[in-house]
Structure formats: structure tokens, C-alpha cells
C-alpha positions in Angstrom: -0.1 0.0 0.2 1.5 3.2 -1.0 2.1 5.8 1.5 1.0 8.6 -0.8 -1.5 7.8 -3.3 0.0 8.9 -6.8 -2.0 11.5 -8.8 -4.5 10.2 -11.6 -2.8 10.9 -14.9 -4.1 14.2 -17.2 -5.5 12.4 -19.8 -7.8 9.8 -17.3 -8.9 13.0 -15.7 -9.8 14.6 -19.0 -12.0 11.6 -20.7 -15.1 12.0 -18.0 -17.0 9.3 -20.3 -16.5 6.5 -22.6 -18.9 5.3 -25.1 -18.7 1.6 -26.2 -21.0 -0.9 -28.0 -21.4 -4.5 -26.4 -23.6 -7.5 -26.9 -24.6 -7.6 -23.1 -24.2 -5.6 -20.2 -24.0 -6.8 -16.5 -24.6 -4.7 -13.9 -21.9 -5.1 -11.2 -22.4 -1.6 -9.5 -23.7 -2.4 -6.1 -26.7 -1.6 -4.2 -27.3 1.6 -5.6 -26.9 0.3 -9.1 -27.3 2.7 -12.1 -27.7 0.1 -14.4 -30.7 -1.4 -12.5 -32.6 2.0 -12.4 -32.1 2.4 -16.0 -33.8 -0.9 -16.5 -36.8 0.0 -14.2 -36.5 -2.9 -12.0 -37.4 -2.5 -8.5 -35.6 -3.3 -5.4 -37.7 -4.4 -2.6 -36.9 -4.9 0.9 -35.9 -3.1 4.1 -33.2 -0.9 5.2 -32.2 -1.4 8.9 -31.6 1.3 11.3 -28.4 0.2 12.6 -25.2 0.9 10.8 -21.6 -0.1 11.0 -18.1 0.9 11.4 -15.3 -1.1 10.3 -11.5 -0.9 10.7 -8.5 -2.9 10.4 -6.1 -2.5 13.4 -2.7 -3.8 14.4 -2.1 -5.5 17.9 1.0 -6.5 19.0 1.1 -10.7 19.9 2.1 -9.6 23.7 -1.0 -7.5 23.8 -3.2 -10.0 22.3 -1.9 -12.5 24.8 -2.6 -9.9 27.8 -5.9 -9.4 27.3 -6.7 -13.5 26.2 -7.7 -12.6 22.6 -5.3 -15.1 21.2 -7.5 -18.4 22.6 -9.9 -17.8 19.5 -9.5 -16.4 16.0 -13.1 -14.6 16.0 -15.2 -12.8 19.1 -18.2 -11.5 19.4 -19.6 -9.1 22.0 -23.3 -8.7 22.3 -24.8 -5.6 24.3 -28.3 -7.4 24.6 -30.2 -4.6 26.1 -29.4 -2.2 23.4 -28.7 -5.0 20.3 -25.5 -3.3 19.6 -22.1 -5.5 19.1 -18.4 -5.8 18.4 -17.0 -8.2 16.1 -13.1 -9.2 16.5 -11.9 -11.4 13.7 -7.9 -12.2 13.6 -6.5 -12.1 9.5 -3.3 -12.4 10.3 -0.5 -12.7 12.8 -1.1 -9.0 14.3 -3.9 -7.9 11.9 -7.4 -7.8 13.2 -10.8 -6.4 11.7 -13.5 -4.9 14.0 -16.7 -4.4 13.0 -19.0 -2.5 15.4 -22.8 -1.9 15.0 -25.0 0.1 16.8 -28.2 2.4 16.2 -27.6 6.0 15.6 -23.9 5.7 14.1 -22.7 8.3 12.0 -19.8 9.2 9.8 -18.9 12.0 12.5 -18.2 9.2 14.8 -15.9 7.4 13.0 -12.7 7.9 14.5 -10.2 5.5 16.1 -10.9 7.4 19.6 -14.6 6.6 19.3 -14.2 2.9 18.5 -11.7 2.6 21.2 -14.3 4.0 23.7 -16.7 1.4 22.6 -14.4 -1.4 23.0 -13.9 -0.1 26.9 -17.6 -0.1 27.2 -18.1 -3.5 26.0 -15.2 -5.5 26.5 -15.1 -7.4 29.9 -12.1 -7.6 32.0 -9.0 -7.5 31.2 -10.6 -5.1 28.9 -9.7 -4.6 25.1 -6.2 -4.8 23.7 -4.4 -1.7 22.8 -3.6 -1.3 18.9 -0.8 0.2 17.6 -2.4 1.6 14.3 -5.8 1.7 12.9 -6.3 1.1 8.9 -9.2 1.8 6.6 -11.8 3.0 8.8 -15.0 2.5 7.1 -19.0 3.5 7.5 -21.7 1.4 5.8 -25.3 1.5 6.0 -27.0 -2.1 5.3 -30.0 -3.4 3.6 -32.4 -6.6 3.0 -33.3 -6.2 -0.7 -33.8 -8.3 -3.6 -34.3 -6.8 -7.5 -37.4 -8.1 -9.1 -35.5 -9.4 -11.9 -32.0 -10.1 -12.8 -32.4 -9.7 -16.6 -34.4 -7.8 -19.4 -33.1 -8.4 -22.8 -29.5 -7.7 -23.0 -28.9 -6.6 -19.5 -28.5 -8.7 -16.3 -27.8 -8.1 -12.6 -25.0 -9.4 -10.4 -23.8 -9.4 -6.8 -25.3 -6.4 -4.6 -27.1 -4.5 -7.7 -29.5 -7.9 -7.7 -29.4 -8.4 -4.1 -28.0 -7.3 -0.5 -28.3 -8.2 2.8 -26.5 -7.8 6.3 -23.2 -8.9 7.2 -24.5 -11.4 9.3 -23.1 -15.1 8.1 -20.5 -13.6 6.0 -21.9 -14.5 2.7 -22.0 -11.2 0.7 -18.6 -11.5 -1.5 -19.1 -15.2 -1.7 -22.6 -14.9 -2.9 -21.5 -12.1 -5.4 -18.8 -14.0 -6.8 -20.9 -17.3 -7.1 -23.2 -15.0 -9.4 -20.3 -14.2 -11.5 -19.0 -17.7 -12.0 -22.2 -18.8 -12.8 -23.0 -16.3 -15.5 -19.5 -15.7 -16.9 -19.3 -19.2 -18.6 -22.8 -18.8 -20.1 -22.3 -15.1 -21.6 -18.6 -16.6 -22.9 -20.8 -19.5 -24.5 -23.1 -17.8 -25.9 -21.0 -15.1 -27.4 -19.1 -18.0 -29.2 -22.0 -19.6 -30.4 -21.7 -22.7 -28.7 -25.3 -22.1 -26.7 -28.3 -20.2 -27.5 -29.0 -16.8 -25.8 -31.5 -19.0 -23.8 -29.0 -20.2 -21.8 -28.7 -17.2 -20.3 -32.5 -17.6 -18.8 -31.1 -20.2 -16.4 -28.9 -17.9 -14.5 -31.7 -16.2 -12.5 -33.4 -19.7 -12.0 -30.4 -20.9 -10.5 -28.8 -17.9 -8.6 -32.1 -16.5 -7.6 -33.3 -19.2 -5.0 -29.5 -19.2 -3.4 -30.0 -15.1 -3.2 -33.6 -15.7 -1.3 -32.1 -18.4 0.9 -29.0 -15.9 2.1 -31.2 -12.8 2.5 -33.8 -15.0 4.8 -30.9 -16.4 6.9 -28.9 -13.6 7.2 -32.1 -11.6 8.2 -33.2 -13.8 10.8 -29.8 -13.7 12.3 -29.3 -10.3 12.2 -32.9 -9.6 13.9 -32.3 -11.6 16.5 -29.1 -10.1 17.7 -30.2 -6.5 17.1 -34.0 -6.5 17.9 -35.1 -4.7 21.0 -38.8 -5.8 21.0 -39.1 -6.0 24.7 -37.2 -6.2 27.9 -38.4 -9.4 28.3 -37.5 -10.5 24.7 -33.8 -9.4 26.0 -33.5 -11.1 28.9 -34.9 -14.2 26.9 -31.9 -13.7 24.3 -29.2 -13.2 26.4 -30.2 -16.4 28.8 -30.7 -18.5 25.5 -27.1 -17.4 24.4 -25.2 -18.1 27.7 -26.8 -21.4 27.8 -26.1 -23.0 24.3 -22.9 -21.3 24.3 -21.8 -22.9 27.6 -23.5 -26.3 27.3 -22.7 -27.1 23.2 -19.6 -29.1 23.0 -16.5 -27.4 21.3 -16.5 -27.3 17.7 -20.5 -28.4 17.4 -21.6 -25.0 16.6 -22.7 -24.0 13.9 -24.1 -27.3 12.9 -22.2 -28.8 9.9 -25.5 -29.1 7.9 -25.6 -25.3 8.3 -22.1 -24.2 8.4 -21.7 -26.2 4.8 -24.6 -24.6 3.3 -23.5 -21.2 5.1 -20.1 -21.6 3.2 -21.8 -22.4 -0.3 -20.8 -25.8 -0.1 -23.8 -27.7 -0.3 -25.7 -25.1 -2.1 -27.4 -27.2 -5.3 -28.8 -26.0 -8.8 -30.3 -29.8 -8.8 -33.8 -28.8 -7.8 -34.1 -25.5 -10.2 -34.9 -27.4 -13.4 -32.0 -26.4 -15.1 -30.1 -29.7 -15.0 -31.4 -33.2 -16.3 -30.4 -36.6 -15.3 -30.3 -39.1 -18.0 -30.8 -42.9 -17.6 -31.2 -44.1 -13.8 -30.8 -41.3 -11.2 -28.4 -41.6 -8.6 -28.8 -43.4 -5.4 -30.0 -41.5 -2.1 -27.1 -39.2 -0.9 -25.3 -39.3 -4.5 -23.9 -36.5 -6.2 -26.9 -35.3 -8.8 -26.6 -33.3 -11.6 -26.7 -29.7 -10.4 -24.8 -30.2 -7.0 -21.2 -28.5 -6.4 -18.5 -31.5 -7.3 -16.7 -32.6 -4.0 -13.5 -32.2 -4.2 -12.6 -35.8 -4.8 -8.7 -37.4 -3.9 -7.7 -39.3 -7.3 -4.6 -40.8 -8.4 -3.3 -40.2 -12.3 -3.5 -44.0 -13.6 -0.5 -43.5 -15.5 1.9 -41.5 -13.2 0.0 -42.3 -9.7 0.1 -38.9 -8.8 -2.2 -37.5 -6.3 -4.7 -35.0 -7.9 -7.4 -33.4 -6.4 -11.0 -33.2 -9.0 -11.1 -29.5 -8.9 -7.4 -29.6 -9.9 -8.1 -31.4 -12.5 -11.4 -29.5 -13.5 -8.9 -26.0 -13.1 -6.1 -27.4 -15.6 -5.3 -25.8 -18.8 -7.0 -25.0 -21.3 -9.6 -23.0 -19.0 -12.3 -23.0 -21.3 -12.3 -26.8 -21.7 -15.7 -28.6 -21.5 -14.7 -31.2 -19.3 -17.2 -34.3 -18.7 -16.6 -36.1 -15.4 -17.2 -39.8 -15.4 -17.8 -41.5 -12.2 -17.5 -45.3 -12.0 -18.9 -46.6 -8.6 -17.8 -50.0 -8.9 -14.6 -50.6 -10.9 -11.6 -51.2 -8.6 -9.8 -50.7 -12.1 -9.2 -48.4 -14.8 -12.1 -48.5 -17.3 -11.1 -49.6 -20.8 -11.1 -47.1 -24.0 -13.9 -48.7 -25.2 -15.9 -47.8 -22.0 -14.7 -44.5 -22.0 -15.9 -44.2 -25.8 -19.2 -45.3 -25.2 -19.5 -42.9 -22.2 -18.4 -40.2 -24.6 -21.1 -40.9 -27.1 -22.8 -37.7 -28.3 -20.2 -35.7 -26.8 -17.3 -36.2 -30.2 -18.6 -33.5 -32.1 -18.2 -30.8 -29.3 -14.2 -30.1 -30.1 -15.5 -29.8 -34.2 -17.4 -26.7 -33.3 -14.4 -25.2 -31.3 -15.5 -26.4 -27.3 -12.3 -28.2 -26.2 -13.2 -31.2 -24.4 -11.4 -33.2 -21.5 -12.9 -36.6 -19.9 -11.9 -37.0 -16.4 -12.7 -40.6 -15.2 -12.4 -40.7 -11.4 -13.0 -44.3 -9.9 -14.7 -44.6 -6.7 -13.3 -48.1 -5.9 -11.2 -49.3 -2.8 -7.9 -48.3 -4.8 -9.3 -44.8 -5.3 -7.2 -44.5 -9.0 -8.2 -42.1 -11.4 -7.3 -41.3 -15.2 -7.4 -38.6 -17.1 -7.3 -39.3 -21.2 
């Protein structure tokens, strides 16, 4: 990070507007999206009265150990009567991120001195650590909103332009990146002539249910932490947290199933009517068309080198269509004839400019794999 931001080049400052033509436009310009406004798409939901301060701070290791913050990488302190809370998240050895949430905060409050006073008020003995440096102070307001539609003709929305929510659960960046990953390859396929424009309709069919789930759960978590319904509710919330956090075995919270979905590992498009299962359906618990591919440990049949599934799929060329063949009962590599039979119907893709690299994973006892 430069100590001083260099001046903008004169030619950049002189050109305030650039005009270009494109076949498609994707609005990734945040919750105040001008693209969405120009589309005439409504952004429905509600704003929160709570506002946030965020800052990265440098804390000497000795200071972290003195205050007991070295025992965990994440700390949250909730003031139940006011619904305010402080987050401390360890990013690196001496770098921490702190988030402070409270009603009525303004940009004028955004100073290191104010934040440290709140720490003194919130943190129990032996009190908060004393930072040596504050960086990247930020003030932001949050909302829970969803666009009425993700697409109008050649214009599409992604990320916060399509949906926004509270930071509860930490899913904002991942959800936006997953939008981009889902949409990018589809636009690329359409532009290259490998797929019809209709493929882009599957983007909202797959991504909107995910956004609805994220908004619903993040809103419930945030409201549960900050709502001031009554003194009885505040007392019940405080006792619930004390009992649950006090009695739950270490590592049991949050539940594994919820954690996997929170991290995006178990989210699926299988029930969105965009993926087809041909032939006999998979057995209960097996990977379905539309599920996230597990990162399976494989071995190359020729070299015996260990390689993971996602490494195989990420190998060059990045624009290749990879067909994953899963053989559930074989204990040895399938024959060339078996591979050829499995590839029936896909032979013409390379002649149409679509790179094809079959990846064979064998789930037998020897766990060997082959990449023809």
C-alpha cells in the first residue's frame, strides 16, 4: 500500500465518459446500481436502522495474549439491552478486523478514539487490547433487498446490484462471486456460438433461490442479535446464548449441515429445473446433476500422482468443457471402449470449437483415476 496515492494521469481526468458497444451488459455496480435503475427494475425489501463501523487494526502479539484474545480467531461481544455488538476477527498474526454495530452511528463518529471508547465499554475484564495502528476505517449502512428480476433483454444484474443483505453470516462476497462464476461461462458460451441466448435464462433460475435463502437467513440472524422487541425478549436472548454457548460441545456450533450451506459447499441447482439426469437416477445421497462437485482425491492412472478433482477441472485450457465420468463399482481403470461409449454424443463438440477433456474418477477401493 503506497504511503501516498499518486495523482491521476491527466488523460484519465480529461476523459470523463467512454462510449462503447457490447452485445451484453452486466450491472455489478452495487446496491445503488445505476444499471438496475436504468432497467426500471424495483429493488424491494427493507433498510436496517443499525449502521456499521469497520476498521483493520494492528495489535502486538503480547497485547493479544495479555487480553486472552489469542485463544480464538473470532470474538463477538453482544450488548443485549441495546442490540449493539462488536466483532473481532483475526486476519493475520497481528492484523485484526473489528466491526462495531449500533443504532444512530454517523460518519462523524468514525474515529479511532470513538471506536476505542466503545471497546472499553463493551469488553469484559481484562478489557480490550490496545492497537498500535488503525487502517481502512469505513462507515456503511445495510439493507435486505432483492431485485424483481435479474434480466431484461441483453442487460443482467449480479452481486449487490441484484441482492443485498446484512453482513450476518459473512456471505455477501461469496454470493456475488458465485453469481459472476455462474453467469460468466454462460455469456462466454453464447458469444462463442456454443449455446443459444436462452441459456442465460438459467442464470436467474439457479442464482435467485440462493439469494432468497441468504437474505432470509442473514436477516433472521441479524434481527435476532439486534432487535429490541421488549425487555423480556432481551432477557430471553441473553439467557439462550449463555445456555447454548455454555453447554454446546466445542466445535459443535454452528451445526455442520448449516455451516456447509453457509459456506456455499452444499448449495445446489439440482431442484431448479435447469439440470437433467439422463438414464437411471442416482442413489440416495449421491452427487446429482446440479450439485457442487466434491473435491475428491484421485490418482493419475499412468503416473500414480495424487490429484484432486477441482485441480483437474482447473487445469489448462480453462475454456475446456470437462466431462466427469464417475464409476462407482470398478476397482480398476475402465477400458478405452468403456470411455468411448460414455463419450457418445459428445464427439462433435471439439469440431465446433469446444475443447473437451474427459476426466475419469474411480471410486473403488484403490481410488485410482485417469485423465485421457
